[in-house]
N, C-alpha and C positions, 0 to 999 in steps of 0.2 A: 530622375531622368533629365536629360539635357539634349538640346538640339539647337542648331544654328538656322535661323530663318531671317527673312528681311525685316527691317524695322517697321515698314508699312504693314506687314502681316502681324507682327507682334502687337501693334497698336490697335488692331481691330477689336471691336466689342466682344466678339465670340471668344477670341483667344485670351483676352484680359480676364474674362469671366472664369476661365479654368486654370489660369496660371499667372506667372509674372515673367518679366524679361529684364535683362541687364544688358544695356547697349555695349557693344564692343567699341572702344575708343577709336576714332577715325585715324589716329596716328599709328595704330597697330597694323594697318594694311594699306596697300596702294589704293588710290581712288578707283572706284568702279565707274568707268565712263561708258555711256551708251550713245548710240547714234541713230540716225534715221536716213532712209534713202527713198526717194520717189523715182520710180522707173519712168524714163521718158516715153516709152512705148505703151505704158499702161493706159487703159481706158478710164482709170479713176484718178488721174492727176489732179483734177479740180477739187474733188472731195478731199484728197490727201493734203493739198495746200490749205484748204479751209480748216482741216483738223490741226495742222501745224499753227495756223493763225490763232485758233482757239487755245492751243496750249500756251501761246505767248501772251494771252490776256492776263491782266493784273489779278483778276479773280482766281483763275486757275493756278497761277504762280503762287498765290498766297495759300491755296489749298495744298499744293505740292509741298510747300515749306512746312505747313502744319503737319503733314504726314511724314516728315523727316527726309524729304527729298530736296535736292537743290533744283531750283527752277531751270528750265531749258534756256540755253543762250542762243 
């Protein structure tokens, strides 16, 4: 059997225990870009900004890279 899943999912302890993965070369597909939006009228703008600041910390960026993700810019 075969399936396509995210690299971060494939690297979890649970999935590695029941199978193995072969990464698809990054050159085989266009980059998968994701973004974030904070709504001006939201009552939660302060926590949202704090979360984005948290994502930008060196520690989190290193963890994201270890999981196979490019850190946020």
